[in-house]
N, C-alpha and C positions, 0 to 999 in steps of 0.2 A: 412598756405596763407599770415598770419602777416608779417612772415620775408618776402616775394617775395616783397610785397607792401611795407613795409619800406625801402627796397634796393631799391624798384625805385621811392623813394621821397614821398609816400602817408601816410597822417597821419591820425588818428583817428578822425573821426568825427561825432560820436555819433554812437546811435541802435536803431531801430526801432524794430518791431515783426510782422512774418507774419504766414502762416499757411504751414508745409513741412508735406506731407506724412499723413495729419489729424491729426498731433501734433502740438503746438506751439512752434514757432524758434525763435531765437535771430538774428537779421538781423544786422550787425558793419557794418555801413557806415565810405568811407573813402575819402578824396578830397587831391588831387593834387593841389596845388598853383602853378599860375606863378613862383614866386620863389624858390620854390623847383625843378621844371621841368625844368627849361631854364640850370642850367648846365650841363645836361643829354645831353641837345637835340640833337637831330640827325639831321644832313642836309643831309642825304645820301637816305633818303623819298622819293619815288616820288607817288603821288596818279594818277591814270586813270582813267580815267568813272567818274568822278564827277560832271560833267555837266549833263548825264543823270538822277541824283537824286537832283539837289541842289534845288529845291523847296522841298523836304523832310528834309534839312539839318537847320539846322539854322547857316547858315554863313554868314558871315558879306563882 
């Protein structure tokens, strides 16, 4: 997963712990900054039905 995340511009951003199948498991955190995202930005993607869930999304 790390190779794919890095290829998409994500950067490591720390880690945390959770329980997975009853055992402690390390969760790696990743972040995608605007500067990393912008060069690969796609303009051919359209969203449909956003109005129906606008109150649940933190959109500006």
